[in-house]
C-alpha positions as CSV (number, residue, x, y, z in Angstrom):
1,M,-2.0,6.5,-17.4
2,K,0.8,6.8,-20.0
3,I,3.3,3.8,-19.2
4,N,6.7,4.9,-18.0
5,K,10.0,4.0,-19.6
6,I,10.9,1.4,-16.9
7,N,7.8,-0.7,-17.6
8,R,7.9,-0.4,-21.3
9,Y,11.2,-2.1,-21.2
10,L,9.9,-5.0,-19.1
11,L,8.9,-7.0,-22.0
12,P,11.4,-6.9,-24.8
13,A,13.1,-10.1,-25.4
14,S,16.6,-8.2,-25.5
15,L,16.4,-7.8,-21.8
16,C,17.3,-11.6,-21.2
17,L,16.5,-10.9,-17.6
18,L,13.7,-13.3,-17.0
19,A,15.1,-15.5,-14.2
20,T,13.5,-18.6,-12.7
21,L,13.5,-17.5,-9.1
22,S,13.7,-19.6,-5.9
23,C,11.5,-17.9,-3.5
24,T,12.3,-20.3,-0.7
25,K,16.1,-20.1,-0.9
26,L,16.4,-16.4,-1.4
27,Q,18.9,-17.3,-4.2
28,T,18.3,-17.1,-7.7
29,N,19.4,-19.1,-10.6
30,V,21.8,-17.8,-13.1
31,Y,20.0,-15.8,-16.1
32,S,19.9,-17.5,-19.1
33,V,21.9,-14.8,-20.7
34,I,24.1,-12.5,-18.5
35,P,24.2,-8.9,-19.8
36,V,27.2,-8.4,-22.0
37,T,29.8,-5.7,-21.8
38,S,28.2,-3.7,-24.5
39,Y,25.1,-3.5,-22.6
40,W,24.2,-1.2,-19.7
41,Q,25.6,1.6,-21.5
42,T,22.8,4.0,-22.6
43,P,20.0,5.4,-20.4
44,A,17.4,3.2,-22.2
45,E,19.7,0.0,-21.7
46,V,20.0,1.0,-18.0
47,A,16.3,1.4,-17.5
48,A,15.6,-2.0,-19.2
49,G,18.3,-3.6,-17.0
50,V,16.8,-2.5,-13.7
51,A,13.3,-2.9,-14.6
52,P,12.9,-6.4,-13.2
53,A,13.9,-5.1,-9.8
54,Y,10.8,-2.9,-10.0
55,S,8.3,-5.6,-11.0
56,N,7.4,-7.2,-7.7
57,I,6.4,-3.6,-6.2
58,N,3.2,-4.4,-8.0
59,S,2.7,-7.8,-6.2
60,L,3.2,-6.0,-2.9
61,S,0.7,-3.2,-3.8
62,Q,-2.2,-4.3,-5.7
63,I,-5.1,-4.9,-3.4
64,G,-6.3,-8.5,-3.6
65,G,-2.7,-9.7,-3.9
66,D,-1.5,-12.0,-1.1
67,F,1.2,-9.5,0.5
68,A,-1.2,-6.5,0.2
69,N,-3.9,-8.4,1.9
70,M,-1.5,-9.1,4.8
71,I,-0.9,-5.3,5.1
72,E,-4.5,-4.2,4.9
73,G,-6.7,-7.1,5.8
74,V,-5.4,-7.2,9.5
75,T,-6.5,-3.5,10.1
76,D,-9.8,-2.0,11.0
77,E,-10.0,-0.2,7.7
78,M,-10.7,-3.2,5.4
79,V,-12.4,-6.3,5.9
80,V,-13.5,-9.2,3.5
81,P,-16.6,-10.8,4.9
82,T,-18.0,-14.0,3.8
83,R,-20.9,-13.3,1.6
84,G,-22.9,-16.5,1.4
85,N,-20.8,-19.0,-0.8
86,D,-18.5,-16.3,-1.8
87,W,-15.3,-15.2,-0.1
88,G,-15.1,-18.2,2.3
89,D,-11.7,-19.3,0.9
90,A,-11.1,-21.8,3.6
91,G,-11.0,-19.1,6.4
92,H,-8.4,-17.1,4.8
93,W,-10.0,-13.7,5.2
94,N,-11.4,-14.7,8.6
95,A,-7.8,-15.4,9.6
96,L,-6.8,-11.8,8.7
97,W,-9.5,-9.9,10.4
98,F,-9.6,-11.9,13.6
99,H,-5.7,-12.2,13.7
100,S,-5.6,-16.0,13.7
101,Y,-2.9,-16.6,11.1
102,E,-1.2,-19.9,11.3
103,P,2.3,-20.9,9.9
104,T,0.4,-23.6,7.6
105,N,-1.6,-21.1,5.6
106,T,-0.1,-21.1,2.3
107,N,-1.2,-17.4,1.6
108,W,1.4,-16.2,3.8
109,D,3.8,-18.4,1.9
110,N,2.7,-16.6,-1.3
111,G,3.4,-13.3,0.4
112,W,6.8,-14.4,1.3
113,K,7.4,-15.4,-2.3
114,D,6.2,-11.9,-3.3
115,V,8.8,-9.8,-1.3
116,F,11.6,-12.2,-1.5
117,G,11.2,-12.7,-5.1
118,G,11.8,-9.0,-5.5
119,I,14.9,-9.3,-3.1
120,S,16.2,-12.2,-5.4
121,K,15.7,-10.2,-8.6
122,C,17.7,-7.2,-7.0
123,N,20.5,-9.4,-5.8
124,L,20.8,-11.1,-9.3
125,I,21.1,-7.5,-10.9
126,I,23.5,-6.4,-8.5
127,T,25.8,-9.5,-9.2
128,A,25.4,-9.1,-12.8
129,V,26.4,-5.5,-13.1
130,N,29.2,-6.0,-10.5
131,G,30.7,-8.6,-12.8
132,L,30.9,-6.3,-15.9
133,S,34.2,-5.7,-17.4
134,P,34.7,-2.8,-18.1
135,A,32.2,-1.3,-15.7
136,P,29.6,0.8,-17.1
137,S,30.3,4.5,-16.2
138,T,27.0,4.6,-14.4
139,L,27.8,1.7,-12.1
140,P,27.4,3.6,-8.8
141,S,23.9,5.0,-9.7
142,I,22.7,1.7,-10.9
143,L,23.9,-0.1,-7.7
144,A,22.3,2.8,-5.5
145,Q,18.9,2.4,-7.5
146,V,18.7,-1.3,-7.2
147,K,19.9,-1.3,-3.7
148,T,17.2,1.2,-2.6
149,I,14.4,-0.9,-4.3
150,R,15.9,-3.9,-2.4
151,A,15.6,-1.8,0.8
152,Y,12.0,-1.3,0.1
153,Y,11.4,-4.9,-0.1
154,Y,13.3,-5.7,3.1
155,Y,11.1,-2.8,4.9
156,Q,8.1,-4.8,3.9
157,A,9.5,-8.1,4.7
158,M,10.6,-6.8,8.3
159,S,7.3,-5.1,9.0
160,I,5.3,-8.2,8.1
161,F,7.5,-11.1,9.1
162,G,9.7,-9.6,11.7
163,N,12.8,-11.8,11.8
164,V,14.0,-12.5,8.3
165,P,17.3,-13.6,6.7
166,I,19.6,-11.1,5.0
167,V,20.9,-12.1,1.7
168,T,22.7,-9.6,-0.6
169,D,24.1,-11.6,-3.3
170,T,23.7,-14.8,-5.3
171,T,26.5,-16.7,-4.0
172,T,25.3,-16.9,-0.4
173,S,24.1,-20.4,0.8
174,S,20.8,-21.3,-0.1
175,T,19.8,-21.8,3.5
176,P,20.5,-18.6,5.3
177,A,19.9,-18.0,9.0
178,T,17.2,-15.8,10.3
179,Q,18.3,-12.3,11.5
180,S,16.7,-10.2,14.3
181,R,14.4,-7.7,13.3
182,K,16.6,-5.1,14.6
183,N,19.6,-6.4,12.5
184,V,17.4,-6.3,9.5
185,Y,16.2,-2.6,10.4
186,N,19.8,-1.6,10.7
187,F,20.7,-3.0,7.4
188,I,18.1,-1.3,5.6
189,I,19.0,2.1,7.1
190,S,22.7,1.4,6.2
191,D,21.9,0.5,2.6
192,L,19.7,3.5,2.1
193,T,22.1,6.1,3.6
194,S,25.1,4.6,1.6
195,S,23.0,4.8,-1.6
196,L,21.8,8.2,-1.3
197,P,24.7,10.1,-2.8
198,N,24.4,8.1,-6.1
199,L,20.6,8.4,-6.4
200,T,19.4,11.0,-8.9
201,S,17.5,14.2,-7.5
202,E,15.9,14.7,-10.9
203,V,12.1,14.6,-10.7
204,S,10.6,14.8,-14.2
205,S,8.8,12.6,-16.6
206,N,12.1,11.0,-17.4
207,T,12.6,9.7,-13.8
208,Y,8.7,9.0,-13.3
209,G,8.6,5.4,-11.8
210,Q,12.1,5.4,-10.7
211,V,13.4,5.6,-7.3
212,T,15.1,8.9,-6.5
213,K,16.6,10.6,-3.5
214,Y,13.2,11.5,-2.5
215,F,12.1,8.0,-2.6
216,A,15.0,7.1,-0.3
217,F,14.2,10.0,1.9
218,A,10.5,9.1,2.3
219,L,11.5,5.5,3.2
220,L,14.0,6.6,5.7
221,A,11.4,9.0,7.3
222,R,8.9,6.1,7.5
223,L,11.4,3.8,9.0
224,Y,12.7,6.1,11.7
225,L,9.0,7.0,12.8
226,N,8.6,3.1,13.3
227,Q,12.0,2.6,14.9
228,I,10.7,1.7,18.4
229,V,8.6,-1.2,16.7
230,F,11.3,-2.4,14.2
231,T,14.2,-2.4,16.8
232,G,11.9,-4.2,19.3
233,T,11.3,-8.0,19.9
234,P,8.3,-9.7,18.6
235,G,6.4,-12.2,20.7
236,P,3.5,-12.9,23.0
237,V,4.6,-9.8,25.0
238,F,6.1,-7.5,22.4
239,T,9.2,-5.6,23.8
240,A,9.6,-2.0,22.6
241,G,13.0,-1.2,21.0
242,D,15.3,1.7,21.0
243,N,13.9,5.1,20.1
244,T,17.1,7.3,20.4
245,N,17.2,10.0,17.9
246,A,14.3,8.4,15.7
247,Y,12.0,11.3,15.8
248,T,14.7,13.7,14.9
249,N,16.0,11.7,12.1
250,A,12.4,11.2,10.9
251,I,11.8,15.0,11.0
252,N,15.2,15.5,9.1
253,Y,14.2,13.2,6.3
254,C,10.9,14.7,5.9
255,D,12.4,18.1,5.7
256,S,14.8,16.7,3.0
257,V,11.6,15.6,0.8
258,M,9.8,18.9,1.7
259,A,13.0,20.7,0.2
260,G,12.3,19.0,-3.2
261,P,9.9,19.9,-5.9
262,Y,6.7,18.5,-4.5
263,S,3.5,20.2,-3.4
264,L,0.1,19.2,-2.5
265,M,-2.4,18.9,-5.5
266,T,-5.4,21.2,-5.1
267,D,-7.7,18.0,-5.7
268,Y,-7.0,15.1,-3.3
269,F,-8.2,12.6,-6.0
270,D,-6.0,13.9,-8.8
271,N,-3.2,11.9,-7.0
272,F,-5.2,8.7,-7.7
273,M,-7.2,9.1,-10.9
274,P,-6.7,7.3,-14.1
275,S,-4.1,9.6,-15.4
276,N,-2.5,10.3,-12.0
277,G,0.9,10.3,-13.4
278,P,3.3,11.7,-14.0
279,G,1.2,14.7,-13.5
280,S,0.8,14.6,-9.9
281,T,2.9,17.1,-8.0
282,E,2.4,15.3,-4.6
283,N,3.1,11.7,-5.5
284,I,6.9,10.8,-4.7
285,F,6.8,7.4,-6.2
286,A,4.2,5.7,-7.9
287,F,4.1,2.3,-9.9
288,A,2.9,2.8,-13.4
289,C,-0.2,0.8,-14.6
290,D,-2.3,0.9,-17.7
291,H,-4.8,-1.4,-19.3
292,I,-2.9,-2.1,-22.5
293,N,1.0,-2.1,-21.6
294,N,1.0,-3.1,-17.9
295,K,-2.2,-4.7,-16.9
296,S,-1.5,-4.9,-13.1
297,N,-4.0,-2.7,-11.3
298,D,-7.2,-4.6,-10.3
299,W,-8.3,-2.2,-7.6
300,E,-11.9,-2.1,-8.6
301,N,-12.3,-5.9,-9.2
302,S,-11.6,-6.6,-5.4
303,I,-13.9,-4.0,-4.1
304,L,-16.7,-3.0,-6.5
305,H,-20.1,-5.2,-6.6
306,Y,-20.9,-7.2,-9.7
307,Q,-23.4,-4.6,-10.8
308,S,-21.2,-1.7,-10.0
309,Y,-20.3,-1.3,-13.5
310,L,-23.8,0.2,-14.3
311,A,-23.0,3.1,-12.0
312,F,-19.5,3.8,-13.7
313,G,-20.5,3.5,-17.2
314,M,-18.4,0.2,-17.6
315,S,-19.2,-2.0,-20.5
316,T,-19.1,-5.1,-18.3
317,G,-18.8,-6.2,-14.7
318,N,-17.7,-9.7,-15.4
319,N,-14.4,-9.2,-13.7
320,L,-15.8,-7.3,-10.4
321,W,-15.4,-9.5,-7.3
322,N,-17.8,-7.9,-4.5
323,G,-15.2,-8.5,-1.8
324,F,-13.2,-5.8,0.1
325,C,-15.0,-3.2,2.0
326,S,-15.0,-1.0,5.2
327,Q,-17.0,-1.0,8.2
328,A,-18.9,1.5,10.4
329,D,-16.1,1.9,13.2
330,F,-13.7,3.2,10.6
331,Y,-16.0,5.1,8.3
332,N,-17.5,7.0,11.1
333,T,-14.1,8.7,11.8
334,F,-14.7,10.7,8.5
335,D,-16.8,14.0,8.2
336,T,-19.5,13.2,6.3
337,A,-21.2,16.6,6.4
338,S,-22.6,17.4,3.1
339,T,-24.6,20.1,0.8
340,Y,-27.4,19.0,-1.3
341,S,-28.9,20.3,-4.5
342,V,-31.4,19.1,-6.9
343,S,-30.7,18.5,-10.7
344,G,-33.8,17.4,-12.6
345,S,-35.3,14.3,-10.9
346,N,-32.0,13.6,-8.9
347,T,-30.9,14.9,-5.5
348,L,-27.0,15.4,-5.4
349,R,-24.7,15.4,-2.5
350,S,-21.4,17.2,-2.3
351,Y,-19.2,16.5,0.7
352,S,-17.4,19.2,2.8
353,D,-14.4,17.1,3.2
354,Q,-13.2,15.9,-0.3
355,R,-11.6,12.5,1.3
356,S,-15.2,11.5,2.3
357,G,-16.0,11.0,-1.5
358,Q,-13.8,8.0,-1.4
359,W,-16.7,5.9,-0.2
360,L,-19.5,4.4,-2.1
361,I,-22.4,4.3,0.4
362,G,-26.3,3.8,0.1
363,Q,-28.2,3.3,-3.0
364,Q,-26.4,3.2,-6.2
365,F,-27.8,4.7,-9.5
366,I,-27.5,3.7,-13.1
367,G,-25.3,6.3,-14.9
368,T,-21.7,7.4,-15.1
369,Y,-20.6,8.1,-11.5
370,N,-19.1,11.7,-11.3
371,Y,-15.5,12.5,-10.9
372,P,-14.3,13.8,-8.7
373,P,-16.4,11.5,-6.5
374,Y,-17.2,14.1,-3.7
375,Q,-19.1,16.5,-5.9
376,N,-22.6,16.0,-7.1
377,V,-23.1,12.4,-6.0
378,I,-26.6,11.1,-6.8
379,V,-28.2,10.0,-3.6
380,A,-31.8,10.1,-4.6
381,G,-33.6,9.7,-7.9
382,P,-36.3,7.6,-9.8
383,V,-36.6,4.0,-8.7
384,A,-36.1,3.0,-12.4
385,N,-32.6,4.1,-12.0
386,Y,-31.8,2.0,-9.1
387,V,-29.0,-0.4,-9.6
388,K,-30.1,-3.8,-8.2
389,D,-28.0,-7.0,-7.1
390,A,-28.7,-9.3,-9.9
391,G,-28.4,-12.5,-7.6
392,T,-31.0,-11.5,-5.2
393,G,-33.0,-8.5,-7.0
394,A,-32.2,-6.4,-3.9
395,N,-31.5,-2.6,-4.4
396,L,-27.7,-2.1,-4.3
397,A,-27.3,-0.1,-1.4
398,F,-24.1,-0.3,0.5
399,N,-24.3,-0.2,4.2
400,P,-21.4,0.2,6.7
401,N,-23.4,-0.9,9.8
402,F,-23.0,-4.5,9.7
403,T,-21.9,-6.9,12.5
404,L,-21.8,-10.3,11.0
405,F,-18.6,-11.6,9.5
406,S,-20.3,-14.3,7.7
407,D,-23.8,-13.6,6.2
408,A,-25.6,-15.5,3.7
409,S,-28.5,-13.3,3.4
410,P,-29.3,-10.6,0.6
411,A,-27.9,-8.1,3.0
412,G,-24.6,-9.8,3.4
413,R,-23.8,-9.5,-0.2
414,L,-24.1,-5.8,0.2
415,A,-22.5,-5.4,3.5
416,G,-19.8,-2.8,3.9
417,I,-19.1,0.5,2.1
418,R,-16.7,0.4,-0.9
419,N,-13.7,2.5,-1.7
420,I,-13.2,4.3,-4.9
421,K,-9.9,6.2,-4.1
422,Y,-8.5,4.8,-7.2
423,F,-11.4,5.9,-9.3
424,P,-12.3,3.6,-11.9
425,A,-12.5,4.6,-15.6
426,A,-15.3,3.6,-18.0
427,S,-12.9,1.1,-19.7
428,S,-12.2,-0.9,-16.4
429,G,-13.8,-4.1,-15.2
430,Q,-13.2,-6.1,-18.4
431,N,-10.2,-8.2,-17.9
432,G,-9.4,-8.2,-14.4
433,Q,-6.3,-6.0,-14.2
434,D,-7.3,-3.1,-16.5
435,M,-7.2,0.1,-14.5
436,D,-5.0,3.1,-15.7
437,N,-4.4,4.4,-12.2
438,D,-0.9,4.2,-11.0
439,F,-0.3,2.7,-7.4
440,V,0.9,5.5,-5.1
441,I,3.7,4.2,-2.8
442,F,4.9,7.6,-1.3
443,R,3.4,11.0,-1.5
444,L,3.9,14.4,0.3
445,A,0.9,14.2,2.4
446,E,2.3,11.2,4.3
447,I,5.5,13.2,4.9
448,Y,3.6,15.9,6.4
449,L,1.9,13.5,8.6
450,I,5.1,11.7,9.6
451,K,6.7,14.9,10.6
452,A,3.8,16.0,12.6
453,E,3.8,12.8,14.6
454,A,7.6,12.9,15.2
455,E,7.3,16.6,16.4
456,L,4.3,15.7,18.6
457,R,6.2,12.7,20.1
458,S,9.4,14.4,20.6
459,G,7.9,17.6,21.7
460,S,10.2,19.6,19.3
461,N,7.6,21.5,17.6
462,P,3.9,20.9,18.2
463,A,3.0,24.3,16.6
464,D,4.6,23.2,13.2
465,A,2.8,19.8,13.4
466,L,-0.6,21.5,13.8
467,A,0.3,23.7,10.8
468,L,1.1,20.6,8.7
469,V,-2.1,18.9,9.5
470,N,-4.0,22.1,8.9
471,M,-2.5,22.4,5.5
472,L,-4.0,18.8,4.6
473,R,-7.3,19.9,6.1
474,A,-7.4,23.1,4.2
475,R,-6.9,21.1,0.9
476,A,-9.6,18.5,2.0
477,Y,-12.1,21.4,2.8
478,G,-11.2,23.9,0.1
479,S,-10.4,26.5,2.9
480,S,-9.1,27.0,6.3
481,S,-12.6,27.1,7.8
482,H,-11.9,23.5,9.3
483,A,-8.6,24.1,10.8
484,L,-7.9,22.5,14.0
485,A,-7.2,24.8,17.1
486,T,-5.1,22.0,18.8
487,L,-3.6,18.6,17.9
488,D,-3.1,15.5,20.0
489,L,-1.9,11.9,19.0
490,P,-5.4,10.4,18.8
491,T,-6.6,13.4,16.7
492,L,-3.6,12.9,14.5
493,L,-4.1,9.1,14.0
494,A,-7.7,9.7,13.0
495,E,-6.5,12.3,10.6
496,K,-4.2,10.1,9.0
497,G,-6.7,7.5,8.7
498,R,-8.8,9.9,6.7
499,E,-5.9,11.0,4.5
500,M,-4.1,7.7,3.9
501,A,-6.9,5.1,3.9
502,Y,-6.1,1.9,1.6
503,E,-2.5,3.2,1.1
504,G,-0.8,0.5,3.0
505,V,0.3,2.4,6.2
506,R,-2.7,1.7,8.7
507,R,-1.0,-1.5,9.8
508,D,2.3,0.0,11.0
509,D,0.5,3.1,12.3
510,L,-1.9,1.1,14.7
511,I,0.9,-1.2,15.9
512,R,3.2,1.7,16.5
513,Y,0.7,3.6,18.4
514,E,-0.1,0.5,20.6
515,V,3.5,0.0,21.3
516,T,4.2,3.4,22.0
517,D,1.1,4.4,23.9
518,G,0.1,1.2,25.4
519,L,-3.6,1.4,24.0
520,K,-5.1,-1.6,22.0
521,Y,-5.2,0.0,18.6
522,F,-4.0,-3.1,16.5
523,T,-4.8,-6.1,19.0
524,G,-8.2,-4.6,20.4
525,P,-11.8,-5.9,19.8
526,R,-13.8,-5.1,16.8
527,T,-17.5,-4.9,16.2
528,V,-17.8,-6.9,12.9
529,G,-17.7,-10.6,14.1
530,S,-17.6,-9.5,17.7
531,K,-13.9,-9.9,17.4
532,A,-12.3,-10.4,20.9
533,Q,-9.2,-8.6,21.8
534,D,-6.1,-10.6,20.9
535,P,-4.8,-12.6,23.8
536,D,-1.4,-11.5,23.4
537,D,1.0,-9.5,21.2
538,H,2.6,-12.1,18.9
539,W,0.0,-11.2,16.2
540,M,1.9,-8.0,15.5
541,V,3.9,-10.0,13.2
542,F,3.0,-13.0,10.8
543,P,4.5,-16.4,11.3
544,I,7.3,-17.6,9.0
545,P,5.6,-19.8,6.6
546,A,5.9,-23.4,7.6
547,L,6.8,-24.3,3.9
548,E,9.9,-21.8,4.2
549,I,11.0,-23.5,7.4
550,T,10.7,-27.1,5.8
551,A,12.9,-25.9,2.9
552,N,15.3,-24.2,5.1
553,A,15.8,-25.5,8.5
554,N,17.9,-22.4,9.4
555,L,14.8,-20.1,9.6
556,Q,13.6,-19.6,13.1
557,Q,9.9,-19.4,13.7
558,N,8.6,-16.0,15.2
559,P,7.8,-16.5,19.1
560,G,4.2,-17.5,19.8
561,Y,3.6,-19.5,16.6
């Protein structure tokens, strides 16, 4: 997509905002050049000054990144099986799927560095602008913007690691003590609500890629929906926290988003396509990427098979990884009802539910894959057009029905269906991070689903919950013909799985449902690898990395590790 102004300003040397960050101490070294009093005056200078605060959002979002793996790889929606000699990686992916993460695994430390590196950048910017004399006229809005970004980082840190330190400046001791998860949660809520009055409500190409009031509203809605978890106590027996007013607050913040200028896109996939911003009327916040100015989206590299480039008209597949996939238990929750037609020598499939088109399944064919991917998908054609696995000569046919986590056979190389929600352009697959699709962090559909769940759980308005879900289903099916007559919580979870697959919310959803409803949504057994039920609940958070505790003895390990 066209790169937005914030990311254009990441590179100029005039920023002088490239700090050497200490990811262990949560304290940053002083910038080589502190912004001078003549800086931070124009909108362009402000955008340039706050740009480093945004940069780690990409590290937390891109599939294949350490932190993103910790969000997605522990759920039932994504698995990275060992494919012969590929994807063993010293048991890293095994640890995610089987919930056997240990404090000494350096991948968790990399994830810690991703999120706390972002927090450190925010703190350094806050300290710098607070020290300007005279203060820029836009100081309140600058601080509100950066504190809101920091709140997002702290939300992710709290969700993944549970009990973490709270550091808000660059003068705090380099060995801050661990805070309880509840304290971190309350800190995030306080920072967001105090920042709201000074956040912009403008939604335009000028504010695309910046946090706005609606970003804060969306994050607050997500936080309140998960309050029972985030104010609880992690450990071998997870103790649920306070849920007072949580659903009412979640509903109110959803209403604040829905009062804004957002609307559902007619086509589900237009929210994720290579030119998905700023044209999407549904995306509340997306991190801008393109294959020239901000090479940071490697979605297809992680997912697509080495020879998938032949199906998408790419010039090469040298940077495709053949890794991430989904398995039958999750895929079977999708409605795969379809209509079929014939075009020349090919049989074409069109899904009734648009969202089912996000999966590559079955035999793949040479030629440009259709966009949108739920229409006119080639499912049968001449054998001469079959894509083949160059390593084995086997036909490239993706199969969700696999049970072995580690499989050295030709079938193991093709195990699992592949997700193409972020549809790859023909220019993709060349240098490793060259997709033009912006990463979507918040969108209106999630707000509908948050509000629906809060209304169901509180009993405040089940009729409205049903109406909200049916709006999403009407978009997915193109009409109201598949509207639900009734809605319960398990049905809502399945609907959210279909709507929000691979968008980084499944882990929070499964844990929340388990804590609230007492069913083993997250810690239960799984078919692939014959994963057994987790022996206790401490796997609901990751361990504090051993390297961080070595560097800071005031960090306390999470119970059970």
